[in-house]
C-alpha positions as CSV (number, residue, x, y, z in Angstrom):
1,M,37.8,-42.6,-20.3
2,P,35.2,-40.6,-18.0
3,P,32.1,-39.3,-19.8
4,R,32.0,-35.6,-20.9
5,K,30.1,-32.9,-19.2
6,K,27.4,-31.5,-21.0
7,Q,28.2,-27.8,-21.9
8,K,25.6,-25.5,-20.5
9,K,23.8,-23.6,-23.2
10,G,21.7,-20.2,-23.3
11,A,21.0,-17.9,-20.7
12,A,21.9,-20.7,-18.0
13,A,25.5,-20.5,-19.0
14,A,25.7,-16.7,-18.8
15,N,23.8,-16.5,-15.4
16,E,26.5,-19.1,-14.4
17,H,29.4,-17.0,-15.0
18,S,27.5,-13.8,-13.9
19,N,27.4,-15.4,-10.3
20,E,30.8,-16.3,-10.0
21,I,32.9,-14.2,-7.8
22,V,35.9,-13.1,-9.7
23,I,38.3,-10.5,-8.3
24,V,41.1,-9.9,-10.6
25,P,44.2,-9.0,-8.4
26,T,45.9,-6.0,-9.1
27,V,49.3,-6.0,-11.2
28,D,51.8,-3.3,-10.9
29,P,52.1,-2.1,-14.5
30,A,55.8,-1.9,-14.0
31,S,56.3,-5.3,-13.4
32,R,54.5,-6.5,-16.8
33,P,56.3,-6.5,-20.0
34,P,55.3,-4.4,-23.0
35,Q,52.4,-5.8,-24.8
36,P,51.7,-5.3,-28.5
37,K,48.9,-3.1,-29.5
38,N,47.5,-4.8,-32.4
39,G,44.2,-6.1,-33.9
40,I,41.3,-5.3,-31.2
41,C,43.7,-3.6,-29.0
42,S,44.8,-1.1,-31.6
43,L,41.3,0.5,-31.9
44,P,40.6,3.8,-30.5
45,L,39.2,3.8,-27.0
46,E,35.8,5.2,-28.3
47,L,35.3,2.2,-30.5
48,L,36.1,-0.3,-27.8
49,W,33.5,1.3,-25.7
50,H,30.8,1.2,-28.4
51,I,31.7,-2.6,-28.6
52,S,30.5,-2.9,-25.3
53,T,27.0,-1.7,-26.1
54,Y,26.2,-4.7,-28.3
55,L,27.7,-7.5,-25.6
56,G,24.4,-7.8,-23.8
57,L,21.4,-6.1,-22.5
58,S,21.9,-3.3,-20.1
59,I,19.7,-2.9,-16.8
60,Q,18.0,0.5,-16.8
61,V,17.1,2.6,-13.8
62,P,14.5,2.3,-13.4
63,H,14.2,-1.0,-15.1
64,E,10.8,-1.9,-16.6
65,Y,10.8,-5.2,-14.7
66,A,11.3,-3.4,-11.1
67,G,8.7,-4.9,-8.7
68,R,7.1,-7.2,-11.3
69,W,7.5,-10.8,-12.0
70,S,10.0,-12.0,-14.8
71,S,8.8,-14.5,-17.5
72,S,10.2,-17.3,-15.2
73,G,7.7,-16.6,-12.7
74,N,10.4,-15.4,-10.0
75,P,10.9,-11.9,-8.9
76,V,14.1,-11.6,-11.0
77,L,15.2,-10.1,-14.2
78,P,15.3,-12.7,-17.1
79,G,18.4,-14.7,-17.8
80,D,19.3,-12.7,-21.0
81,Y,20.4,-9.8,-18.7
82,G,23.2,-12.0,-17.4
83,W,25.1,-12.0,-20.8
84,R,26.6,-8.4,-20.6
85,T,28.3,-9.2,-17.3
86,A,29.7,-12.5,-18.6
87,N,31.1,-11.1,-21.8
88,L,32.5,-8.1,-20.1
89,R,34.3,-10.3,-17.8
90,A,35.7,-12.4,-20.6
91,L,37.1,-9.7,-22.4
92,A,38.7,-8.0,-18.9
93,G,40.4,-11.2,-18.6
94,T,42.0,-11.4,-22.3
95,C,45.0,-9.1,-21.9
96,A,46.1,-6.0,-20.2
97,P,44.9,-3.4,-22.6
98,L,41.4,-4.8,-22.7
99,R,41.4,-5.2,-19.0
100,N,42.1,-1.4,-18.6
101,V,39.0,-0.6,-20.8
102,Y,36.4,-3.4,-20.0
103,L,37.3,-3.9,-16.3
104,P,35.7,-0.4,-15.2
105,L,32.7,-1.4,-17.5
106,L,32.2,-4.7,-15.9
107,W,32.2,-3.3,-12.3
108,E,30.3,-0.1,-13.4
109,S,27.0,-1.8,-12.6
110,W,27.1,-4.5,-9.9
111,N,24.1,-6.9,-10.7
112,V,22.6,-9.6,-8.3
113,C,19.5,-9.9,-9.5
114,V,19.4,-12.2,-12.8
115,D,17.4,-15.5,-12.9
116,P,20.2,-18.2,-12.4
117,G,17.9,-20.5,-14.3
118,N,17.6,-24.4,-14.5
119,G,14.9,-24.5,-12.0
120,R,17.2,-23.5,-9.1
121,A,16.2,-21.7,-5.8
122,F,16.7,-18.1,-7.0
123,Y,16.7,-16.9,-3.2
124,K,19.3,-19.1,-2.2
125,I,21.7,-18.7,-5.4
126,L,21.5,-14.9,-5.3
127,G,21.7,-14.9,-1.5
128,D,24.8,-16.9,-1.3
129,H,26.3,-14.9,-4.0
130,L,25.5,-11.4,-2.5
131,R,27.0,-12.6,1.1
132,D,30.3,-13.9,-0.5
133,A,30.8,-11.3,-3.1
134,S,29.9,-8.4,-0.5
135,I,32.8,-10.2,2.0
136,A,35.4,-10.6,-1.1
137,L,34.6,-7.0,-2.4
138,A,35.3,-5.4,1.2
139,R,38.9,-6.6,0.7
140,Q,39.4,-5.0,-2.8
141,P,39.3,-1.1,-2.5
142,E,40.2,-0.8,-6.2
143,T,37.2,-2.7,-7.2
144,L,35.0,-0.8,-5.0
145,E,35.8,2.3,-6.5
146,L,34.4,1.3,-9.8
147,I,31.0,0.4,-8.6
148,R,28.4,3.2,-9.7
149,T,25.2,1.0,-9.7
150,I,23.8,-1.8,-7.7
151,N,20.9,-3.9,-9.0
152,V,19.9,-6.4,-6.4
153,V,17.3,-8.8,-5.1
154,L,16.6,-9.2,-1.4
155,T,14.7,-11.9,0.4
156,R,14.7,-13.2,3.8
157,Y,17.1,-16.1,3.1
158,S,19.8,-16.0,5.8
159,S,19.3,-12.4,6.0
160,N,21.4,-12.2,9.0
161,E,24.5,-13.5,7.0
162,V,23.5,-11.8,3.9
163,L,22.4,-8.1,4.5
164,P,25.0,-6.8,7.1
165,P,28.1,-7.5,4.7
166,F,26.4,-6.3,2.1
167,A,25.2,-2.9,3.6
168,Q,28.9,-2.7,5.0
169,A,30.2,-3.1,1.5
170,M,28.3,-0.2,0.1
171,T,29.7,2.0,2.7
172,K,33.2,1.5,1.0
173,M,32.0,2.3,-2.2
174,P,33.1,5.9,-2.5
175,N,31.4,6.4,-6.1
176,L,28.2,4.5,-5.8
177,H,25.2,6.9,-6.6
178,T,22.3,4.3,-7.6
179,L,20.8,1.5,-5.8
180,Q,17.9,-0.1,-7.4
181,V,16.2,-2.9,-5.5
182,I,14.6,-5.0,-8.3
183,H,12.8,-7.1,-5.5
184,A,12.5,-7.2,-1.8
185,H,10.5,-9.6,0.0
186,S,7.3,-7.8,1.3
187,Q,7.8,-9.4,4.8
188,M,11.2,-8.7,5.5
189,T,11.0,-4.9,6.9
190,T,12.4,-6.1,10.0
191,H,15.2,-7.9,8.2
192,L,16.1,-4.6,6.4
193,K,16.2,-2.6,9.8
194,K,18.5,-4.9,11.5
195,G,20.7,-5.4,8.2
196,F,21.1,-1.7,7.7
197,E,21.4,-0.6,11.3
198,N,23.7,2.2,11.8
199,I,24.6,2.4,8.3
200,S,25.0,5.6,6.2
201,L,25.4,5.7,2.4
202,P,26.0,9.5,1.8
203,T,26.9,9.3,-1.8
204,I,23.8,7.6,-3.0
205,Q,21.8,10.0,-5.2
206,C,19.0,7.6,-6.5
207,V,17.2,5.0,-4.9
208,V,14.7,2.6,-6.4
209,V,12.9,0.7,-3.7
210,P,9.3,-0.7,-2.8
211,D,7.3,0.9,-0.2
212,H,8.3,-1.7,2.5
213,G,12.1,-0.9,1.8
214,H,11.9,2.4,3.6
215,E,14.4,1.3,6.2
216,I,17.1,1.3,3.3
217,L,16.1,4.9,2.1
218,R,16.7,6.1,5.8
219,C,20.3,5.3,5.1
220,C,20.6,7.8,2.4
221,P,20.9,11.4,3.6
222,E,22.0,12.9,0.4
223,V,19.6,11.4,-1.9
224,K,17.8,13.5,-4.5
225,H,15.8,11.0,-6.6
226,V,13.5,8.5,-5.2
227,I,11.3,5.8,-7.1
228,C,8.5,3.8,-5.7
229,T,8.1,0.3,-7.1
230,S,5.3,-0.9,-5.0
231,A,2.4,0.2,-2.9
232,D,1.5,4.0,-2.5
233,G,4.8,5.1,-1.3
234,S,3.7,6.1,2.1
235,K,6.3,4.7,4.2
236,L,9.0,6.3,2.0
237,V,7.1,9.5,2.4
238,S,8.0,9.4,6.1
239,A,11.4,8.1,5.5
240,I,12.0,11.4,3.2
241,G,10.6,13.7,5.8
242,K,12.8,12.3,8.6
243,C,16.2,11.4,7.0
244,C,16.3,12.7,3.3
245,P,15.9,16.5,3.3
246,K,17.6,16.8,-0.2
247,V,14.7,14.9,-2.3
248,E,14.1,16.9,-5.7
249,I,12.5,14.3,-7.9
250,I,10.0,11.4,-6.9
251,Q,8.5,8.8,-9.2
252,D,5.7,6.2,-9.1
253,F,4.2,7.4,-5.8
254,D,0.5,7.3,-5.7
255,I,-0.5,11.0,-5.3
256,S,-4.5,10.2,-5.5
257,G,-4.7,10.3,-1.7
258,D,-5.0,13.4,0.0
259,N,-3.3,12.5,3.1
260,L,-0.2,11.5,1.0
261,R,-0.2,14.6,-0.9
262,K,-0.3,16.7,2.1
263,R,2.6,14.6,3.9
264,L,4.6,14.5,0.7
265,L,4.4,18.6,0.7
266,K,5.7,18.7,4.3
267,A,8.4,16.1,3.7
268,A,9.7,17.3,0.2
269,P,9.3,21.0,0.2
270,N,12.1,21.5,-2.5
271,L,10.6,19.0,-5.0
272,L,11.5,20.0,-8.7
273,E,10.2,17.1,-10.5
274,L,7.4,14.8,-10.3
275,K,6.6,11.6,-12.2
276,M,3.5,9.5,-12.0
277,H,1.7,6.9,-13.6
278,S,-1.6,7.8,-15.3
279,H,-3.7,5.6,-13.3
280,H,-2.8,7.4,-10.1
281,V,-3.9,10.8,-11.1
282,N,-6.8,13.0,-12.2
283,A,-7.0,16.8,-13.0
284,E,-8.1,17.4,-9.5
285,H,-4.9,15.6,-7.8
286,I,-2.6,17.8,-10.2
287,K,-4.5,21.1,-9.2
288,A,-3.9,19.9,-5.4
289,L,0.1,20.0,-6.2
290,S,0.1,23.9,-6.3
291,G,1.6,24.1,-2.8
292,F,5.1,22.6,-4.4
293,K,6.4,26.2,-5.3
294,K,9.6,25.2,-6.9
295,L,8.2,22.3,-9.1
296,K,9.7,22.6,-12.7
297,A,8.7,19.2,-14.3
298,I,5.8,16.8,-14.5
299,Q,6.0,13.6,-16.2
300,F,3.0,11.1,-16.9
301,I,3.9,7.5,-17.4
302,H,1.4,5.6,-19.3
303,H,1.3,1.8,-20.4
304,I,0.4,0.8,-23.8
305,S,0.4,-2.7,-25.5
306,L,2.6,-3.4,-28.5
307,D,-0.2,-3.2,-30.7
308,E,-1.1,0.3,-29.8
309,L,2.4,1.4,-30.3
310,E,2.4,-0.1,-33.5
311,S,-0.8,1.8,-34.3
312,G,0.6,5.3,-33.3
313,A,-0.8,5.7,-29.8
314,A,2.5,7.4,-28.5
315,T,2.2,10.1,-31.0
316,R,-0.8,11.6,-29.1
317,I,-2.0,12.5,-25.4
318,P,-3.9,9.3,-24.4
319,E,-7.7,10.1,-23.7
320,V,-7.2,9.3,-20.0
321,L,-4.5,12.0,-19.6
322,V,-6.0,15.1,-21.6
323,K,-7.5,16.7,-18.5
324,P,-4.6,15.8,-16.2
325,V,-2.3,17.2,-18.8
326,Q,-4.3,20.4,-19.0
327,A,-4.4,20.6,-15.4
328,A,-0.4,20.1,-15.4
329,K,0.1,23.0,-18.0
330,A,-1.7,25.4,-16.1
331,L,0.2,24.5,-12.8
332,L,3.7,24.8,-14.6
333,Q,2.5,28.1,-16.3
334,A,2.2,29.6,-12.8
335,Q,5.8,28.5,-11.9
336,S,8.8,30.8,-12.5
337,G,11.6,29.9,-15.1
338,P,11.8,27.0,-17.7
339,T,9.3,24.1,-17.0
340,R,9.0,20.6,-18.6
341,L,5.7,18.7,-19.4
342,S,5.8,15.1,-20.9
343,V,4.3,11.7,-21.2
344,K,6.4,8.7,-21.2
345,F,4.9,5.6,-22.8
346,T,6.0,2.2,-21.4
347,F,5.1,-1.6,-22.1
348,E,1.9,-2.7,-20.8
349,G,1.7,-6.7,-21.1
350,R,1.7,-10.0,-19.0
351,L,4.9,-11.9,-19.3
352,G,3.8,-14.7,-17.2
353,W,0.9,-16.9,-16.8
354,P,-1.3,-17.6,-18.6
355,L,0.8,-17.5,-21.4
356,S,2.9,-20.4,-22.7
357,F,6.8,-20.4,-22.4
358,S,7.1,-19.9,-26.2
359,D,4.6,-17.2,-26.4
360,R,6.1,-15.6,-23.4
361,E,9.6,-15.5,-24.8
362,K,8.3,-14.1,-28.3
363,L,6.5,-11.2,-26.5
364,Y,9.6,-10.6,-24.3
365,Q,11.8,-10.5,-27.4
366,K,9.3,-8.3,-29.4
367,M,9.2,-5.7,-26.3
368,L,12.9,-5.6,-26.0
369,K,13.0,-4.5,-29.8
370,A,10.5,-1.9,-29.3
371,D,10.9,1.8,-29.1
372,F,8.5,3.3,-26.6
373,P,8.9,7.2,-26.8
374,T,8.5,10.3,-24.7
375,L,5.9,12.8,-25.9
376,E,7.1,16.4,-25.1
377,I,4.4,18.9,-24.5
378,P,4.6,22.5,-24.9
379,V,3.8,24.6,-21.8
């Protein structure tokens, strides 16, 4: 009798399932016999949707890990983020009533960004999956219609085989509105230019991308919200000025440079909202934003530790932001119509070296349970 294979455990098992290419064939409802609605299938649709919120972690936009190393040391999301996809896929394959509920939720967000685990080369596993899934999805228009958000890791691995089918698949997604590049190799600008050549993605409204991913942004002429995950955003400003005339919200750009601010004013004159990290600005930088005549909202993003959160630091304006907030308040008071000013607190901490694996896991789990608020400031 042959020996039994060891069963995969933990996040590795979830990731194994999350990287499978499973396209469920479309079945004509008329050819299927009536199915009894009892047990879980008898629950109201709202409750079935609510159950999905307990199936695993959802990837936020922008995600806290975007542009950072995960606890494994690789530029991918921790394996915990594979559980939701695996659980939704399992429920969607249970029966026709649950398939109708959970299949749209499964494909609402297409994620190719989770650590495959077991020490495997993430760039090869995710690259092969992105290529194969893109080719398979291109033959499934019903599934393509379900995809609203893409969270992806891009590397130089076989880029001439991976990027073109991925880009082509996105052009066939009529409801795609958000593209979040969790990581893109810093030396792949040319690869992205070739992979996205002659591609247009007019349905995309929000792009989360590093500065060296500007070739992707150029393909999104209707984008309104641009989030920079690395460098100062200078290359993204150039792309906005040439190809993205409808940008209304920019986030995480480093506006401390006079030249970048002037270029941004010319590239995005219709800017309505500006979100920036506290270490990128001072009061003088805020005053220099007076050229944005349509600006209605300013949000400062400020990192605090878990200890600071527990001590109540998120209930007051950080000392480093007192003067910038005063300048922002004066700027917004000069604008017509309703305005908004706020400070968003986020996690500051190292999840990698020099912490041990067990310490990283403890800190990571504690961070997930923490509630980092947004402090609204009267204008």
